N, C-alpha and C positions, 0 to 999 in steps of 0.2 A: 385557453389556454391563452399567458400571460406570451401579448406581443410587444418586441422591444427591440430599440434601432439595428441590426448586427453591429459588434464592439469595433470590427473596420485590422485593419494593424496595428493595434496596440495607439492609436491616436489620437485618443482621449473621451474612451467609450464618456455617456452621460451619466457625471456622478462618478465615478472613478478619480479614489481614492488620489490616486499624483500619475506625473509624468514624463517629471524630470527624474532620470536617474539614479541610481545610487552611486556617492562614488567612495567603489569599489575597488581598493586599495594596486595595486600592479602589484605592485610588492607581496603580497600578501598570496594574492595568485599565481604570483611566477610561486612560489616560495611549496605551494600545493602539489605544483605541475612540478617542482624537480624532487618534490619525496617520489610524489608517483611515478616516477622516472629508474627514479635509486630503484623503490617495490619492484617498477615490470625488471629491471634489467636482473632482480635478486631472479624474480621466476624463472627468468626466459634460461640462466644459470640451471636453477630444479630440472628444465626442463626434460633434460639433455643427459638425465638422471631416472627418467620412467623411459616401461618398454617403447619401445619402437613405433606400435601402432599408436596405441596413446600418443607421442607427439604427435605422428604424424595425423589426426583427431586434433590436435590442438591449434598445431598447423593452419584446416580444415575450417574450424569454424571461426580460429580469430582473422582469417577471411575474408568469411561470409555474412558475419558480423560488418566489419571495419566495412563491407560495399553498403548494407545495410544501412547503416550507420548513415553513411557520405546519403543515399536515396532520403534520407526525412529530413534530417538536418535541414534545408535549403523550406522546407515542407511548413514547419513549423518553428521556427526560426527567420523572425525576422533581419531584410539589412540593419537597419543598423546594431542592433546586440549578437551581428553573425561573430561578428571579432574579442567578443567577451562570452557566450557563449561557448565557442571551440573553444577556449582554455580549458574552460569547468567542463567541456563532457571528455578532453584529450586525457583529464586530470583526474576524473571521474571512471576514466574505461579504466586507467595504469594503473591509476589503484586498484581497481577489483582482483583486474587482473594480474596481479602481483601477488593482494592474500590469495589469493582463488590458487592455485600452482604452490604457490608456496605452502600453504595449510595440504594438500593434497600430498606432497610429497616428504611432507619433514611433520608430518602430525596424525594422529589417528586416525581411523573415520568419522569416529564418533564426539571426538570433542569438545567442538561446538554443540551439536546439536545428534542424541542415538538416529535420530530420523535416518543421518543419513544413510547410515548402513539400509535400513529398510525399503528405501527405497533403495537403492540402490540392486542391493538380493530380490530382491522380489521380483522390481527390469527384468534380471538375467532372466529368474524361474518361468517369466510368464513367458522372453522369448524361447525360450526352453517345449512350452509348453506349445506357442502357436506352430513350435517344430513338430512337435511333435513327440519330444524327447523327455515330457516325464506329465505329472497331474496344475491341474489352476493351482498357485498357490493360493491360501485362502480369503488375503487381502481379496482380489476380486472378485468375486464373488459374493451374486448376489447385491450387490451396489451399486453408483452411479459410480461411485465417486472413483475410478482405474483411470480416466487421465495421467497421471501422471507418475502411475507405474507399467505404463502404453507409452507413454515418453520415451519412460528409460531402455523402453524395450526396443523402441523405435530405432533410437539412438545409436544404442547394442547391435543392431539386427548393421548398420551402416560404418559402422567401426571396431562390433568387437569390445571386451569388455572394456572399454575407456570410462569409468566415473567422473573423470577429470573437463569429459565433452560442456553433459547437462549442467554444472559451478559457471564453465569459462561464457555458455546462455544467457545465463543467469543473470549473467557482470551485466552479460551489453545488455537485458534487459533494467539490470535499473541505471542502467546510465539513462536510456528511455523513457522510465519511468522519471525522471528526473526532466527531461525535455518535455513530457504532454507537461505536467507541472505549472512549469515553464510560459506556458501554450495559455490552460487554462486560468490561471492568476492572473494574464496578460490579459484575458478578452472578459473576465470577470473584475478583475482593479487596477487594470492597468499598469505600462510598462515598469515601473519599480516596485512591481512587488513581485510581477514578470521575473525579475532581474533573483528577486532573494528569495524565492522557493528555490530558482534550479539549483541554488546554492545548497539552504539549508534541506531540499531530500537528497539534490545529489550527494553531500559528501555527511551527510547527518550516520554517529556511527553505527548505529543499529540496523539502518537501511543498505548500506555498506557491507557490514556482517554476513547477513541473509541473504547477497544477492551473491557472493560467491560458493556457499556453499551446495551440495545439492538434496534441497529443502524446493515445495512448492507454495512455499511460500511467497515468492520476485515474481515468478509467474501468476497468482494471483495480484497481487498487490499491483501488476500490470494492466490484467483485464478490467479490475475495478478504477484506477488512471481513466482508460481510452473510453470505458464504457458512462463514468461519467460526464466526461468533457464529451462525450457524442449529444449522453442528455440533452446538455448544458445549452451543447447549439442549436438539438432540435427544438428547444421552446423555442430558442427566435429564431428558427429558420428553419423547413420541415423540409428535409432533401431525403432521396433516397437513398444513397449511398451509407446519412445518417439509420438510417433507421435500421437498414441489413446492419452495421457496423453493431449496432445494439443487439439485435439476435444473435449474432456470431457469436457475441464477446460472448450473452445469459447463459448460450449454452454448452462453451465451451470456462465458461462459472463454474458449472452443476458440473461436469465431470471432474472437476479440481476438490469446488469444497460444494455438495449443494445444500446448504442451508446458506450459507450466502450466497447462492441464486435466486430459492426462496425467498428474504426479506430481502431483495435489487426486486423483486419480478415485484413482489404488491406495492414495495415504494415505490417505480415506477409505473404499476396500477391508477393507484392511487394519487400519484404525483397527475395526472394527466385527468382524468375526470374530477377534478378539484379545480376551479377558475376562477380568479378574483374579480370575474366578470358576472360571477353569479352568487347571487344572494346568501352568506351564513349560510340557514337552514335548506339550501338545496343543495350545499355542501355535503354533511352532515345525513343528506336522506340520498344522497350515491353512495357515500361509505357503508348507510348500515347494506343498505341495496352488495355493496361487493361483498358485503360480510360477510352477508346472507346465501348471496350463489355460493360464495369459496366454501358453508357449509355444509350447504347441499352438495354438493361434486365430492367432497372430502366423503358424507356420508354414504351419497347414494354409487358413485366410482371410486372411493378408497382415493385418490388424488392428493398426495403430499400426504401420506400415512407414515410413513416409513420420520420419517420429517416432522411432521407431529408429533409420533413416536413421544423422536428421542429430546425433544424441547417441552416434554412435558417436566409438571413443575418434580418428583417425584426419582425423572428419568437424570435433570440437573443436579438433584443432591449429587442423587450415585457417582456421577461425571467430573461431579467437584468434588467426592470423595476418595477415588479415586487417583484424584491426581492429585493431592495433599499429603504428598510423598517429600522427603528429603528434609535434608537442613531450611532452605524456603518455603516449606511449604504454608500456604494459612488457610482463614476457611475452615477449620473442624470444629465439628461441634454449633454450628448453626443448620438448623434444619427450617429447610426450606423447599419443601414438600409441601404445602399447599399455597397457596395464592401471599394469604399473609405472611406466611414465612419467609417467605422471598418477600416480600416485598419491605420488610423491615433489614431485610441482610445486606441487599441491591445497596442501598452509600457506601455502604462498608466492602463491596464487592466493588463496588464503583472503584472505590481510594483507589485499593492495591491494584486494579488490573492496570488504572488510567501512570499510576503514580511506582509500583513498586517497579525494581527493589530499592526500597531504602536507602540510605546509607547507614540505621545502624543493623541492617540484616547483610554487610558486605561479611563474611561467611568463605567464601572461596576464588575464586584466580576468576573467576569468570566472572562474580559480583563487583568484583572490587574491579577489570576490566570496565564493567558496566557505568560503576560511577560518577565517573566525567560529565558523559551523558547525560546521568536523567539530572546533573547539576546545572547542566544546559536547560532541559526539556525544563525544570519548575522552573528556572530563569524569562521562560519561553510562555508561559500561564495568562501574563494577563495581555501576550502582548496575541495570543491563543483566543481569549475571555472576548478583546476591541476589536483585533480580526469581522470575529463571527457575530457579534453586535453591527456592523456595519453590516454585511449582506445579507444579517433583518431586516435592518432598515432602508436598506439599500434595492438586491439584490435577491426579496423574496424567494418569489416562485421562480426565477431561475433558478438556485442552488437548493427549493423545498427537495427531490428527491436525496441530492448526499444529502442534506442535514437530517433525514428521515430517516436514511443510509445508515448514518452513523449513532445516531437513537440507540434506536432498535443491538442493532451489533455489540456497542457498547454493554449497555442494559445485557443481554443475551453473556457473552465474554465476562460476565460479572459477576454474573451465576451461576458459570462450570466453572472460572479459571481458579485451582487449591495449589500452584504451585506459578511462584513469583520469575522461575526462570522460562517459565510456558507465556506466561503473563507474557512477560516483554519481548515476547518471539512476536504473537497471536495480534500488539498491539501494533502493530507495521502495519493490518491490515485499514487501519484507521490511519497511524500515524501519517501518513501520505496530508494528506486530508486539512490537518491538524494545523502540518508545516505552513498547507498554501493558506490556510487562516489564518499563525502568524506571519507570515509572510503579508497583508496587509496591516492587521495593526503594527508592525512594526516599521511603516510606511504611514503612519497616522502618528506617529508617536513620532519618527523625524521630521514631519512636517510639524508636529505642536510645537518641538522643540526649538526650530527654529524657528518659528513666528516668536516666541515667549523670546528666545538671545535676540532678535530685532524691534518688540518694545521694548526690553531692556535701552540698547542699544543708543533709540532713538531719548529714555527718559534721563541717559548721561549727557545727552548731546543737550539737552533742555538745561 
């Protein structure tokens, strides 16, 4: 396993991009905070239009969420950044809470994502089933991905039928993702990229939107971010709490999206066994042994059979054709039922998964709302590449599990996605890590730009 000096409190880990904090203008952050306060105030007024039990549930969730954030804030944020990060966290939270309540009170359940209705409906019917008042919904039969349905059922058992409660909890989880992104970027890259990552992840529009909905995407992203942060720390220093954190988060992830848990598990096993201290042929041999044991376990004991069947080329093709509906459909007419066909389609699928919806695909209010974010995302791509190159050169074995996960997950989604809207939503699962890389690329760009300006000034003085 790779060894490295523990990064410390962003004090300047070896090879860090930069240590000086960026000049985020207080006016920009104060205006964002003011906008969040306006949204939260609108949400507060709308809260009183809801049934009493739902308003009470919202108040209890708010109290518990604020208390939880207050506990973790000093553990994640270094003292020198607490004033800055407090504004980021409060602004991000106010924006999310305001949007969540306003959308819940004034928009149809499926306005942003029809799955919201499925989760709240199946969650309520699951609770009735557990109480002996009805049959089990088919969505929780013969599958491991029952976690978010049961989560809704638990909340409904506590508060009654209050679909706003999981939305508000997701808002707190969305802010926590930004805080973990800050910490992870700080330990990998330094203080300046940490603050940049916090801003990008906390305020990126799609991440804000999905964290205001009753969807499993935000808990999934939260678990992925926490899991890979713990994995990075384990590769610098092995601790019992880190191992426990990985195991618990991996188990919870399996209850939300089992195929992601399988990808992460394979990633972790491979990255632990592969070591820079060994020769290349030894690493290749270990990889082949691991693959052989996996095949034997599947054939003899049926391990991961259901997941592998759903990941076959024929199944991936059927899933993409089923998703390719509506005005934002793509990927129809391509045969990916064979390895050769999938390889030929993969570049096209990656472009759609990573960059759709494109500006010329604007045909609805939702795609028009996504346009500004997509333009920002396109502008960040060079920064993502720059940050990725830095991590590959300086921190390869620390971030190997994360990079492997991004590669495999993006490839699978590229073969499955058939609708720009669905790709836009699922991209959140990898977007947080790309934004983390972008924070490093932005810091490198600022450093080079400052160096060029200094050089020009020196030449002019001569």
